[in-house]
C-alpha positions as CSV (number, residue, x, y, z in Angstrom):
1,M,-51.2,-10.1,-68.3
2,F,-47.8,-8.3,-68.8
3,A,-49.0,-5.0,-68.8
4,N,-46.6,-3.9,-65.3
5,C,-43.6,-5.7,-66.4
6,K,-40.4,-3.9,-67.5
7,K,-38.6,-4.5,-70.4
8,G,-36.0,-7.2,-69.5
9,A,-37.8,-8.6,-66.0
10,T,-38.1,-12.1,-65.1
11,V,-41.8,-13.5,-65.0
12,V,-41.3,-16.3,-62.7
13,D,-45.1,-18.6,-63.2
14,C,-45.2,-21.2,-60.1
15,S,-49.0,-22.3,-61.3
16,T,-49.8,-25.8,-62.6
17,I,-51.5,-24.3,-65.4
18,D,-51.5,-27.0,-69.0
19,P,-48.1,-27.0,-70.3
20,V,-49.9,-25.6,-73.7
21,F,-50.9,-22.3,-72.1
22,S,-47.0,-22.0,-70.1
23,K,-45.9,-21.9,-73.5
24,T,-48.4,-19.5,-74.2
25,L,-47.4,-17.7,-71.6
26,H,-43.9,-17.7,-72.2
27,E,-44.2,-16.5,-76.1
28,Q,-46.1,-13.6,-75.0
29,A,-43.3,-12.7,-72.4
30,E,-40.7,-13.3,-74.9
31,H,-42.7,-11.1,-77.9
32,L,-42.7,-8.6,-74.9
33,G,-38.5,-8.9,-74.0
34,L,-39.3,-10.2,-71.1
35,R,-38.2,-13.8,-69.1
36,F,-39.9,-15.9,-68.4
37,L,-39.2,-19.5,-66.0
38,D,-42.4,-22.2,-65.9
39,A,-41.9,-23.3,-61.8
40,P,-44.7,-25.6,-61.1
41,V,-44.6,-26.5,-57.0
42,S,-45.6,-29.6,-56.1
43,G,-46.3,-31.1,-53.3
44,G,-49.4,-29.4,-52.2
45,V,-51.2,-28.8,-48.6
46,T,-49.8,-31.4,-47.1
47,G,-46.1,-30.9,-48.5
48,A,-46.2,-27.2,-47.3
49,A,-47.4,-27.7,-44.4
50,A,-44.4,-30.6,-44.1
51,G,-41.9,-28.1,-45.5
52,T,-41.4,-30.7,-48.8
53,L,-43.0,-28.6,-51.7
54,S,-39.9,-29.0,-54.7
55,F,-39.7,-26.8,-57.7
56,M,-39.5,-28.3,-61.3
57,V,-38.1,-24.7,-63.6
58,G,-37.8,-24.8,-66.7
59,G,-37.0,-22.2,-68.7
60,S,-34.2,-21.3,-71.4
61,E,-30.4,-21.6,-70.0
62,E,-30.0,-17.5,-70.6
63,T,-33.1,-17.1,-68.5
64,M,-32.1,-20.1,-65.7
65,S,-28.6,-18.0,-65.4
66,V,-30.2,-14.6,-64.2
67,R,-29.3,-14.1,-60.3
68,P,-29.9,-13.3,-57.9
69,Y,-33.6,-15.1,-57.5
70,F,-35.9,-13.1,-55.3
């Protein structure tokens, strides 16, 4: 899954997958020397059309402080 990521890269998962699977992805990323943020989006199609989507972001304090975000 992370084959094309360079060591030290930050991976941002914006899916709404099961939290247990997200934790598994985080552990795999960490093992490969990657940073990982779990950032699901809330609001659905209606929120997207209205411009009111919300991100809920979780990750280590160190990863959360990495700038800039693209």
